[in-house]
Every structure is written in C-alpha cells, then in structure tokens.
C-alpha positions in Angstrom: 116.1 299.4 214.1 116.0 298.9 217.9 118.4 300.4 220.2 119.2 299.3 223.8 120.2 302.6 225.6 121.3 300.7 228.6 123.9 298.7 226.9 125.6 301.2 224.5 127.3 303.2 227.3 128.6 300.2 229.0 130.4 299.0 225.8 132.4 302.6 225.8 132.9 302.5 229.7 136.6 303.4 230.8 137.2 300.2 232.3 136.1 298.3 229.2 138.1 300.4 227.0 141.2 299.8 229.3 140.7 296.2 229.1 140.4 295.9 225.5 143.5 298.1 225.3 145.5 295.7 227.6 144.1 292.8 225.5 145.5 294.4 222.2 149.0 295.0 224.1 149.3 291.5 225.2 148.0 290.3 221.6 150.5 292.2 220.1 153.0 291.1 222.5 152.2 287.5 221.8 152.0 287.7 218.1 154.7 290.5 217.2 157.1 289.9 220.0 158.2 292.7 222.6 158.5 295.2 219.9 154.7 294.9 219.0 153.6 295.1 222.4 155.5 298.0 222.9 154.5 299.8 219.6 150.9 299.0 220.4 151.2 300.4 224.2 152.8 303.6 222.6 150.1 303.9 220.1 147.1 303.6 222.5 148.8 305.6 225.2 149.9 308.4 222.8 146.7 308.8 221.0 144.8 308.8 224.2 146.8 311.6 225.6 146.2 313.6 222.3 142.6 312.9 222.4 142.6 313.9 226.2 144.4 317.3 225.5 142.0 318.1 222.5 139.0 317.6 224.8 140.5 319.7 227.7 140.8 322.6 225.0 137.4 321.9 223.8 136.1 322.1 227.6 138.2 325.4 228.0 136.7 327.2 224.9 133.1 326.1 226.1 133.8 327.6 229.3 135.0 330.8 227.6 131.9 331.0 225.5 129.5 330.5 228.6 131.5 333.5 230.2 133.0 331.2 232.8 137.0 331.6 232.6 139.3 329.1 234.2 141.8 330.7 236.5 145.2 331.5 234.8 147.2 328.8 236.0 144.9 326.2 234.5 144.4 328.2 231.2 148.2 328.1 230.8 148.4 324.3 231.6 145.4 323.4 229.2 147.2 325.5 226.3 150.5 324.1 226.9 149.3 320.4 227.1 147.4 321.1 223.8 150.6 322.5 222.3 152.5 319.6 223.4 150.2 316.8 222.1 151.4 316.7 218.5 155.2 316.8 219.3 154.5 314.1 221.9 152.8 311.8 219.4 155.5 312.4 216.6 158.1 311.7 219.0 156.6 308.5 219.8 156.3 307.7 216.3 159.9 308.3 215.7 160.8 306.1 218.8 158.8 303.3 217.5 160.5 303.6 214.1 163.9 303.3 216.2 162.9 300.3 217.8 162.3 298.5 214.6 160.7 295.4 213.7 156.7 295.3 214.1 156.8 298.4 216.6 155.8 300.9 213.9 152.9 298.9 212.4 151.7 298.3 215.9 151.8 301.8 217.0 149.8 302.8 213.9 147.2 299.9 214.9 146.9 301.3 218.3 146.7 304.7 217.1 143.8 303.6 214.8 142.1 301.7 217.4 141.7 304.7 219.7 140.4 306.8 217.0 137.9 304.0 215.8 136.8 304.0 219.5 136.2 307.6 219.4 134.1 307.3 216.5 132.1 304.5 217.9 131.6 306.4 221.0 130.2 309.4 219.2 127.8 307.5 217.1 126.5 305.4 220.2 125.6 308.9 221.9 123.5 309.8 218.9 
C-alpha cells in the first residue's frame, strides 16, 4: 500500500473541514428543513468545542509533565473550559430535543461526523 504523505494532511486541513461542515449543514437544511440544519450545526460546533477543550487539557498536562507550567489564569481557564464541555454538549442535545423534528438525529450525525474526522486525522498521522 503506497501512501502519499503530501495529500494526507491536506484532507484534514482546517479550511477543508470547515468547508465540509458547511456542506453538511447546508445539506441537512435542504433535506431536513431548518430543524435539521440547526441540529447539524449544533452537533458539529458542540462536538468541535468538546474536542478542543480535551486537546487543551492534554497540552496542559503535557506542559506540567515537561516541568513547564502555565500561568495561574491560563490554568484556571483551561480547567474551567474542560469541566464545562460536557454540560454544554448535554445542553445542546436537550435543546435539539426541544426543537423537535429531525434536529436530534441531525445533531447526533454532526457529533458522529466530528468524531469520525478525528479518527481519520489520527490514522492519517500514523
């Protein structure tokens, strides 16, 4: 199996992922109405925030292990955001349930898309 290292990072560039996210939100809006578009957008944005907060706490723990601690304010903000990530995602899920219609399935599809992109990115880096 041959790998083209130059092509792998381009697939997972932030601009490409944002473009695919906007296409997914637009497709949900077209095929499932405004409720589907709102659900897909909430799923993608909420899960992206969730992963970003997890990444920040991993970087923070790595800096502590390297004996390079962050300032206290940065430590507080990082831990506060990490603790807020799950309630935000649950709150978005409950809001999509309240919107009704296809909002909740589209929310879950958006959540899954972000995690599949994360798995693809991790495998592409191997």
